[in-house]
C-alpha positions as CSV (number, residue, x, y, z in Angstrom):
1,M,0.0,0.5,0.0
2,Q,1.2,3.6,-0.9
3,A,0.4,6.1,1.6
4,T,-1.7,9.2,-0.1
5,S,0.3,12.0,1.7
6,G,3.8,13.0,2.3
7,P,5.5,14.4,5.6
8,Q,4.4,17.9,5.1
9,P,3.4,20.6,7.2
10,V,-0.6,20.4,8.2
11,T,-2.7,22.9,8.9
12,R,-6.2,22.7,10.2
13,N,-9.0,23.3,7.8
14,I,-11.3,25.8,9.6
15,A,-14.1,25.0,7.2
16,V,-14.2,21.2,8.5
17,D,-14.5,22.7,11.9
18,A,-16.8,24.5,11.7
19,Y,-19.3,21.7,9.7
20,R,-18.6,19.5,12.5
21,G,-19.4,22.3,15.0
22,W,-22.7,22.6,13.6
23,V,-23.3,19.2,13.7
24,M,-22.4,18.7,17.1
25,L,-24.2,21.7,17.8
26,L,-27.5,20.2,16.1
27,M,-27.0,17.1,18.5
28,M,-26.4,19.2,21.5
29,A,-29.5,21.1,20.7
30,E,-31.7,18.3,21.6
31,V,-32.1,19.7,24.9
32,L,-34.4,22.7,23.2
33,E,-37.5,19.8,22.2
34,L,-38.5,21.9,19.7
35,A,-41.2,18.9,18.8
36,R,-42.5,19.2,22.5
37,V,-42.8,23.0,21.6
38,A,-44.5,22.4,18.6
39,Q,-47.0,20.1,20.1
40,A,-47.5,23.5,22.5
41,F,-48.9,25.4,19.5
42,P,-50.8,23.3,17.1
43,G,-50.9,24.4,13.6
44,N,-48.1,27.1,13.8
45,W,-45.6,25.9,11.0
46,F,-42.7,28.0,12.5
47,W,-42.6,25.7,15.4
48,A,-43.5,22.6,13.2
49,F,-41.0,22.9,11.2
50,L,-38.2,23.4,13.8
51,G,-39.7,20.1,15.4
52,Y,-39.6,17.8,12.1
53,N,-36.4,19.0,11.9
54,Q,-35.3,18.0,15.4
55,T,-36.8,14.6,15.2
56,H,-36.0,11.5,12.9
57,V,-38.5,10.7,10.1
58,E,-40.0,7.0,11.5
59,W,-38.6,5.4,8.0
60,A,-37.8,6.6,4.9
61,G,-37.3,10.1,3.9
62,C,-34.9,12.8,6.0
63,S,-34.9,15.7,8.3
64,L,-32.1,17.8,9.2
65,H,-31.7,15.8,12.3
66,D,-31.2,12.6,10.3
67,M,-28.0,14.3,8.7
68,I,-26.7,14.3,12.3
69,Q,-24.8,11.1,12.3
70,P,-24.0,10.7,8.6
71,S,-22.5,14.0,8.9
72,F,-20.2,13.1,12.1
73,S,-19.0,9.5,10.1
74,F,-18.5,11.7,6.5
75,L,-16.0,13.9,8.8
76,V,-14.2,11.3,10.4
77,G,-13.4,10.3,6.8
78,V,-12.7,13.5,5.8
79,A,-10.1,14.3,9.2
80,L,-8.3,11.1,8.0
81,P,-5.8,12.4,5.5
82,Y,-5.0,15.5,7.5
83,S,-4.0,13.2,10.6
84,I,-2.1,10.9,8.6
85,A,0.0,13.7,7.1
86,S,0.2,15.2,10.5
87,R,1.2,12.0,11.8
88,L,3.9,10.9,9.2
89,A,5.4,14.3,9.6
90,K,5.9,13.9,13.2
91,G,8.0,10.4,12.3
92,G,5.2,8.4,12.6
93,T,5.4,5.0,11.1
94,F,2.6,3.0,9.4
95,G,2.7,0.2,12.8
96,K,2.5,3.0,15.3
97,M,-0.2,4.3,13.4
98,W,-2.2,1.0,12.8
99,A,-1.9,0.5,17.0
100,H,-3.2,3.8,17.8
101,A,-5.9,3.2,15.1
102,S,-6.7,0.0,16.6
103,W,-6.9,1.2,20.1
104,R,-9.3,4.4,19.0
105,A,-11.3,2.2,17.2
106,F,-11.7,0.0,20.2
107,L,-12.1,3.2,22.3
108,L,-14.8,4.4,20.6
109,V,-16.6,1.2,20.3
110,A,-16.2,1.0,24.5
111,L,-17.0,4.9,24.9
112,G,-20.4,3.8,22.7
113,I,-21.5,1.1,24.9
114,F,-20.6,2.5,28.2
115,L,-23.1,5.6,27.3
116,R,-25.8,3.6,26.3
117,S,-25.4,1.5,29.6
118,M,-25.7,4.7,31.7
119,Y,-29.3,3.8,33.2
120,S,-29.3,0.4,32.6
121,P,-29.0,-2.0,35.5
122,R,-26.0,-3.8,33.6
123,T,-23.8,-3.3,30.7
124,Y,-26.0,-2.8,27.8
125,F,-24.0,-4.2,24.7
126,T,-25.6,-2.5,21.7
127,F,-23.4,-1.2,18.6
128,E,-26.2,1.1,16.8
129,D,-24.8,3.7,18.5
130,T,-23.2,6.7,16.1
131,L,-19.6,6.0,18.3
132,T,-19.7,2.6,17.9
133,Q,-20.8,2.5,14.4
134,I,-17.5,4.4,13.5
135,G,-15.8,2.8,15.6
136,L,-16.2,-0.9,14.1
137,G,-15.2,0.6,10.8
138,Y,-12.5,2.7,11.7
139,P,-9.4,0.2,11.0
140,L,-10.6,-0.7,7.5
141,L,-11.3,3.0,6.8
142,F,-7.3,3.6,8.4
143,L,-6.2,1.2,6.2
144,L,-7.6,2.6,2.8
145,G,-6.1,5.9,3.6
146,F,-3.0,4.1,2.6
147,C,-4.6,3.4,-0.5
148,K,-4.7,4.6,-3.8
149,P,-8.1,6.3,-4.7
150,R,-8.9,3.8,-7.4
151,W,-9.1,1.2,-4.3
152,Q,-11.3,3.8,-2.1
153,W,-13.9,3.9,-4.9
154,I,-13.5,-0.1,-5.6
155,A,-14.2,-1.1,-1.9
156,L,-17.2,1.7,-1.9
157,A,-18.8,-0.2,-4.5
158,A,-18.0,-3.5,-3.2
159,I,-19.4,-2.5,0.7
160,L,-22.5,-1.3,-1.3
161,I,-23.1,-3.4,-3.9
162,G,-22.7,-6.3,-1.5
163,Y,-24.5,-5.0,1.5
164,W,-27.6,-4.4,-1.1
165,L,-27.1,-7.9,-2.7
166,A,-27.2,-9.5,0.8
167,W,-30.3,-8.0,1.6
168,A,-31.8,-8.5,-1.7
169,L,-31.1,-12.5,-1.2
170,Y,-32.3,-12.3,2.2
171,P,-36.0,-14.0,2.1
172,V,-39.0,-11.6,3.1
173,P,-42.0,-13.0,5.8
174,G,-44.4,-14.8,4.4
175,P,-47.7,-14.1,4.6
176,G,-49.5,-13.8,8.1
177,F,-46.6,-12.8,9.4
178,N,-46.9,-11.6,13.1
179,W,-45.3,-7.8,12.7
180,Q,-46.2,-7.1,16.0
181,S,-43.8,-10.1,17.6
182,V,-40.8,-7.8,16.1
183,G,-42.0,-4.2,17.6
184,V,-44.2,-2.8,14.3
185,P,-47.0,-1.6,15.3
186,A,-50.4,-2.4,13.5
187,N,-50.6,1.3,12.4
188,W,-47.5,1.1,11.0
189,Q,-47.5,3.4,7.5
190,H,-44.2,2.4,5.9
191,F,-44.6,-1.2,5.3
192,Y,-43.2,-2.0,1.6
193,S,-44.4,-4.2,-0.9
194,G,-42.5,-5.8,-3.5
195,F,-39.0,-6.0,-4.0
196,A,-38.5,-2.9,-1.7
197,A,-40.0,-5.3,0.8
198,H,-36.6,-6.6,1.7
199,W,-36.2,-3.6,3.4
200,N,-39.1,-3.3,6.1
201,K,-38.5,-2.7,9.8
202,N,-37.0,-5.3,12.1
203,A,-38.0,-8.5,9.5
204,N,-34.7,-8.5,7.4
205,L,-31.3,-9.4,7.5
206,G,-29.9,-6.9,10.0
207,N,-32.5,-7.7,12.8
208,A,-32.4,-11.8,12.1
209,F,-27.9,-10.9,12.0
210,D,-28.7,-9.1,15.8
211,Q,-31.1,-11.6,17.2
212,W,-27.9,-13.9,17.1
213,F,-25.3,-11.2,17.7
214,L,-26.6,-9.9,20.4
215,N,-27.3,-12.5,22.2
216,L,-23.9,-13.8,22.7
217,F,-23.8,-11.0,25.1
218,P,-24.7,-11.2,29.0
219,R,-28.5,-9.1,28.9
220,S,-31.7,-8.6,31.4
221,H,-33.9,-10.2,28.7
222,P,-33.2,-11.6,25.0
223,F,-32.7,-9.4,22.0
224,V,-35.5,-9.6,19.6
225,F,-35.9,-6.6,18.1
226,N,-34.6,-2.3,18.5
227,D,-37.6,-0.4,19.0
228,G,-36.1,2.3,16.5
229,G,-35.2,-0.2,14.1
230,Y,-31.7,0.2,14.4
231,L,-28.8,-2.2,13.6
232,T,-25.6,-3.4,14.4
233,L,-24.6,-4.7,10.9
234,S,-25.3,-0.6,9.8
235,F,-21.1,-0.3,10.5
236,I,-20.8,-1.3,6.9
237,P,-22.5,1.1,4.7
238,T,-21.3,3.3,7.4
239,L,-18.3,2.7,6.7
240,G,-19.5,3.6,3.1
241,T,-20.4,7.1,4.4
242,M,-16.5,7.5,6.0
243,I,-14.8,6.6,2.3
244,L,-16.8,9.5,0.6
245,G,-15.5,11.4,3.5
246,L,-12.1,10.4,2.9
247,A,-12.5,11.1,-1.2
248,A,-13.7,14.8,0.3
249,G,-10.7,15.3,3.0
250,R,-8.3,14.1,0.0
251,W,-9.3,16.5,-2.4
252,L,-9.4,19.1,0.2
253,R,-5.7,18.6,1.1
254,A,-4.1,17.6,-2.1
255,R,-5.9,21.5,-3.5
256,A,-5.1,23.8,-0.3
257,P,-5.2,26.3,-0.4
258,R,-7.6,26.2,-3.6
259,I,-11.5,24.5,-2.8
260,P,-12.2,21.9,-4.9
261,M,-15.7,23.3,-5.7
262,Q,-16.4,22.0,-8.8
263,R,-15.7,17.9,-7.3
264,L,-17.3,19.1,-4.1
265,L,-20.9,20.2,-5.9
266,I,-20.6,17.1,-8.2
267,A,-20.2,14.5,-6.1
268,G,-23.0,16.3,-3.8
269,V,-25.5,16.3,-6.9
270,V,-24.9,12.6,-8.3
271,G,-24.8,11.1,-4.7
272,V,-28.1,12.9,-3.8
273,A,-29.8,11.8,-7.2
274,A,-27.9,8.2,-7.1
275,G,-29.9,7.8,-3.9
276,L,-33.1,9.3,-4.9
277,L,-33.1,7.1,-8.2
278,L,-32.9,4.0,-5.9
279,H,-35.5,4.7,-3.7
280,F,-38.4,6.0,-6.5
281,T,-37.6,2.6,-8.6
282,G,-37.8,0.4,-5.6
283,I,-34.4,-0.8,-5.7
284,C,-33.2,0.4,-2.4
285,P,-35.5,2.9,-0.7
286,V,-33.7,5.4,1.4
287,V,-33.7,4.6,5.1
288,K,-31.3,6.3,7.8
289,R,-32.5,3.8,10.4
290,I,-31.2,0.8,8.3
291,W,-28.5,3.0,6.8
292,T,-29.5,1.7,3.4
293,P,-26.8,1.8,0.5
294,S,-29.0,4.5,-1.0
295,W,-29.3,6.5,2.2
296,T,-25.3,6.3,2.1
297,L,-25.4,7.7,-1.3
298,F,-27.8,10.4,-0.5
299,S,-27.0,11.3,3.1
300,G,-23.1,11.4,1.5
301,G,-24.2,13.4,-1.2
302,V,-25.8,16.2,1.2
303,C,-22.2,15.6,3.1
304,F,-20.4,16.9,0.1
305,L,-22.8,19.9,-0.5
306,F,-22.5,20.9,3.5
307,T,-18.7,20.7,3.0
308,A,-18.9,22.8,-0.4
309,A,-21.3,25.3,1.4
310,F,-18.8,25.8,4.5
311,S,-16.1,26.2,2.5
312,W,-17.5,28.5,0.3
313,V,-18.0,30.9,2.6
314,I,-15.3,30.5,4.4
315,D,-12.4,30.0,2.6
316,V,-13.5,31.4,-0.5
317,K,-15.5,34.4,0.5
318,G,-13.4,34.9,3.7
319,Y,-16.1,35.3,6.0
320,R,-14.6,33.7,9.3
321,K,-15.8,35.6,12.4
322,W,-19.3,34.1,12.2
323,A,-18.2,30.4,12.9
324,F,-15.9,30.7,15.7
325,P,-18.8,29.5,18.2
326,L,-19.1,26.6,16.1
327,V,-15.2,26.1,15.8
328,V,-15.4,26.0,19.7
329,I,-17.4,23.0,19.3
330,G,-15.8,21.6,16.3
331,M,-12.6,21.5,17.4
332,N,-13.4,19.3,20.7
333,S,-16.3,17.1,19.4
334,I,-15.6,14.1,21.6
335,A,-15.9,16.6,24.6
336,A,-19.2,18.0,23.1
337,Y,-20.2,14.7,22.8
338,M,-19.8,13.7,26.2
339,I,-20.9,16.8,27.8
340,A,-24.5,16.5,25.7
341,H,-24.7,12.4,27.5
342,L,-23.4,12.8,30.6
343,F,-24.2,16.2,32.3
344,E,-27.4,16.7,30.7
345,H,-29.5,16.2,33.7
346,F,-26.9,17.6,36.0
347,I,-27.5,21.0,34.7
348,F,-31.1,20.7,34.3
349,S,-31.7,19.9,37.9
350,S,-29.1,22.5,38.9
351,F,-31.3,25.5,36.9
352,R,-34.4,24.1,38.6
353,I,-32.9,23.7,42.1
354,H,-31.0,27.1,42.0
355,L,-33.4,28.9,39.9
356,G,-36.5,27.9,41.2
357,P,-39.1,25.5,39.3
358,D,-41.0,27.7,37.6
359,A,-38.0,30.1,36.4
360,F,-38.2,29.5,32.7
361,R,-42.1,30.2,32.5
362,I,-41.8,33.5,31.7
363,L,-43.0,33.3,28.5
364,G,-45.7,31.0,29.3
365,P,-45.5,27.0,29.9
366,G,-45.4,26.3,26.4
367,L,-42.2,27.9,25.9
368,E,-40.6,26.5,29.0
369,P,-38.6,23.7,27.3
370,F,-37.0,25.6,24.9
371,L,-35.9,28.4,27.4
372,L,-34.3,25.9,29.2
373,G,-33.1,24.2,26.7
374,A,-30.9,27.0,25.1
375,A,-29.7,27.9,29.2
376,V,-28.4,24.2,28.7
377,L,-27.1,24.4,25.5
378,L,-25.4,27.7,26.4
379,T,-23.5,26.6,29.5
380,Y,-22.2,23.5,27.2
381,W,-20.8,26.2,25.3
382,I,-19.5,27.8,27.9
383,V,-17.9,24.9,29.0
384,L,-16.4,23.8,25.5
385,Y,-15.1,27.9,25.5
386,W,-13.5,27.4,28.6
387,M,-11.6,23.9,27.3
388,Y,-10.8,25.9,24.2
389,K,-9.2,29.1,25.9
390,R,-6.8,26.3,28.2
391,K,-6.5,24.6,25.1
392,L,-7.7,21.1,26.5
393,F,-8.4,19.1,23.5
394,L,-10.2,15.5,24.3
395,K,-9.4,13.1,21.7
396,I,-9.2,9.3,21.3
């Protein structure tokens, strides 16, 4: 294998940091509970729009909230060429870098399991979380980072086509199948028929794998299905998303300080169009929850367009000051992820204890979740800003 980058000085890509910060801000902003606020104001299009885009779609389709995980995964790929170049410039060897990549993958998986187990009576072994999904695919992504671009594209095609074929060959449930036995409600409105039925919720290849794999671990109750339809095997097409990010990172670094705007835009349009074409022809629906190959293409295309947008505003037009709050978050993304998962309830309860239970009802009960969430979100950012000023960056 041949390294894609030589030992050259590496500078940070502020646009990528800002994009990562924006993604993490969307994740942390769950505390705003916009869907709950929308319910308090029925018929209000503004809150309905915000609420929709802060929730995951039930099955097929996409909201802004659905783009958090693919963007985070995509940006892992974008960062890899910079990381490899930085370590090579410091005299790193492939063996040491491989050991670090393997350790990083293990920590990501372990951290994901730890965070998912916080309110469980015992360790909750699950592998559909963002961190575990990235960790499972990261070692292969690292190896691909040392391959020529042609092999990276071949690997992407093999992953998407092979994964699609495996699902297509898995038999669909027969007539009279008890869908409620796998957690699909009787009023479920997202059933597919015909060939697309291979991608129905909780009666597919991925759920069959988890009914075997997850029950190898100690559990309070045998695993039958995931309520949201999420799957361990999704790490395979998620790796495809990271490979798309790897291509973007390679283009950005190779042409710096110029921005490969045309490539990013073309890749974005092609990805979105390809995903939609597969969806509307019934070949493969766009479903984030099971990370279908068409979702990899569609969401990857959107990620290319986001990358192009942030690069155009920050690097081409030179508007950088506005992005500083996002950069503070983006340069400490793991810390942001941990803060949002570990300290949410502590900060919520602290506000209620010290300010009183009705402190955030000044605009009425309907807006209370939004105002309380905004205060919590600001607290998150202040902590990250404190870490930024002291150059405390949590890295794995």
